[in-house]
C-alpha positions in Angstrom: -10.7 6.9 15.4 -12.4 7.4 12.0 -12.0 4.6 9.5 -9.7 4.7 6.5 -11.9 4.8 3.4 -9.3 4.5 0.7 -6.2 2.4 0.2 -3.9 1.9 -2.8 -0.9 0.0 -4.0 1.3 0.0 -7.1 3.6 -2.3 -9.0 5.6 -1.9 -12.2 5.1 -4.6 -14.8 7.2 -5.2 -18.0 4.4 -4.7 -20.4 2.7 -1.7 -22.2 -0.1 0.2 -20.5 -2.7 -1.0 -23.1 -1.6 -4.6 -22.5 -1.8 -4.3 -18.7 -5.2 -2.6 -19.1 -6.5 -5.4 -21.3 -5.6 -8.0 -18.7 -7.0 -6.2 -15.7 -10.2 -4.9 -17.4 -11.4 -8.4 -18.1 -13.6 -9.1 -15.0 -13.8 -12.8 -15.8 -10.0 -13.0 -15.5 -9.4 -11.2 -12.2 -9.5 -14.5 -10.3 -6.1 -15.3 -11.7 -4.5 -12.8 -9.3 -6.9 -11.9 -6.6 -6.8 -13.7 -3.2 -10.6 -13.5 -3.0 -12.1 -13.1 -6.4 -12.8 -16.2 -8.4 -13.8 -14.5 -11.6 -16.9 -12.9 -12.9 -19.8 -13.3 -15.3 -20.5 -10.4 -17.6 -24.2 -9.6 -18.0 -25.3 -8.9 -21.5 -23.7 -9.6 -24.9 -20.7 -7.2 -25.1 -17.6 -8.5 -23.4 -15.3 -5.5 -24.0 -15.4 -3.2 -20.9 -17.5 0.0 -21.2 -19.0 2.4 -18.7 -22.3 0.9 -17.6 -21.2 -2.7 -18.2 -22.5 -4.9 -15.4 -20.9 -8.1 -14.1 -21.4 -10.4 -11.2 -18.2 -11.2 -9.3 -17.7 -14.6 -7.6 -15.7 -14.3 -4.3 -14.5 -16.6 -1.6 -12.8 -16.1 1.8 -12.1 -19.5 3.4 -15.3 -21.4 3.4 -17.5 -18.3 2.8 -18.6 -17.5 -0.7 -20.5 -14.6 -2.0 -21.5 -12.8 -5.2 -21.3 -9.1 -6.0 -23.0 -7.0 -8.7 -20.7 -4.5 -10.2 -21.0 -1.7 -12.6 -18.1 -0.4 -14.7 -17.6 3.4 -14.2 -14.4 3.9 -16.3 -13.0 2.0 -19.2 -10.2 4.0 -20.8 -7.8 1.6 -22.5 -4.2 2.0 -21.3 -5.2 4.5 -18.7 -8.0 3.6 -16.2 -10.5 0.9 -15.4 -12.9 1.3 -12.5 -16.1 -0.3 -11.2 -18.5 0.1 -8.3 -19.8 -2.8 -6.2 -23.5 -2.1 -5.8 -25.0 -5.3 -4.5 -24.0 -8.5 -2.6 -25.4 -11.8 -1.6 -24.4 -15.4 -0.8 -25.5 -16.8 -4.2 -27.1 -13.9 -5.9 -26.4 -10.2 -5.2 -29.7 -9.3 -3.5 -28.7 -6.7 -0.9 -28.3 -3.4 -2.7 -26.4 -0.3 -1.7 -23.1 1.4 -2.2 -20.3 -1.0 -1.0 -17.0 -0.2 -2.7 -15.2 1.2 -5.7 -12.2 -0.5 -7.3 -10.0 1.5 -9.6 -6.9 0.6 -11.7 -4.7 3.2 -13.3 -2.0 2.5 -15.8 1.0 4.8 -16.4 3.9 4.3 -18.7 7.3 4.2 -16.9 10.2 6.3 -18.3 12.4 3.2 -18.6 9.7 1.0 -20.1 6.9 -1.0 -18.6 3.8 0.2 -16.8 3.0 1.3 -13.2 -0.3 -0.3 -12.3 -2.0 1.3 -9.3 -5.0 -0.5 -7.6 -7.2 1.5 -5.3 -10.1 0.3 -3.1 -12.6 2.9 -1.7 -15.1 2.1 1.0 -18.4 3.4 -0.3 -20.4 2.5 2.9 -20.4 6.2 3.9 -23.8 6.0 5.5 -22.6 3.4 8.0 -21.6 4.8 11.4 -17.9 4.2 12.1 -18.7 1.9 15.1 -21.0 -0.3 13.1 -18.5 -0.5 10.3 -15.7 -1.4 12.8 -17.8 -4.2 14.3 -18.8 -5.6 10.9 -15.3 -5.3 9.4 -13.6 -7.0 12.3 -16.1 -9.9 12.3 -15.7 -10.6 8.6 -11.9 -10.0 8.3 -10.7 -11.9 11.4 -10.1 -8.9 13.5 -8.9 -6.3 11.0 -10.3 -3.1 9.5 -11.4 -3.4 5.8 -8.7 -0.9 5.0 -6.0 -3.1 6.4 -7.6 -6.2 4.9 -7.8 -4.6 1.4 -4.3 -3.3 1.7 -3.1 -6.9 2.0 -5.4 -8.1 -0.8 -4.1 -5.3 -3.1 -0.5 -6.2 -2.4 -1.2 -9.9 -3.1 -3.1 -9.1 -6.3 -0.5 -6.8 -7.7 2.4 -9.2 -6.8 0.6 -12.0 -8.6 -0.2 -9.8 -11.5 3.5 -8.7 -11.8 4.6 -12.3 -11.6 2.3 -13.4 -14.4 3.5 -10.4 -16.6 7.1 -11.4 -16.0 6.5 -15.1 -16.8 7.0 -16.4 -20.4 4.0 -16.1 -22.6 3.8 -19.8 -23.0 4.7 -22.8 -20.8 3.5 -24.9 -17.9 2.2 -23.1 -14.9 1.8 -19.8 -16.6 -1.3 -17.9 -15.4 -1.5 -15.5 -18.3 
């Protein structure tokens, strides 16, 4: 059976598309919602997202930690934010190659709020399905990356929605 290369999830949040975009398009802040990502360090001076911006994401799954090098491919305020993961390594991203693309789309809802859609695409197209299956099951405790990322997306979007619904100030607020 061929592997699933793209999975998505959506949530409606009670904020405007530009506000949702501003929160998601900050690579350093993604760790507030993601079950794996612990934030990022933007390379270079400019912190506002732009196509070509590079950042290193810090990630953790259980006791395993790794760093990814990512390049922003779309930065359209209130509409779309996307980046490609192009390198990975335990402390520094040294193994290069196409790994994945992450995309976030923002659409105003008719009754107010914003539909945020998160999409993960497996860019390891050159890997034979059998090799990808073996690797994926080893690093995700027996699941495909598509199933694993489907769960991660659901958790990220749920946490993002909870933070958007929380009061702007107060104890325990992650915003």
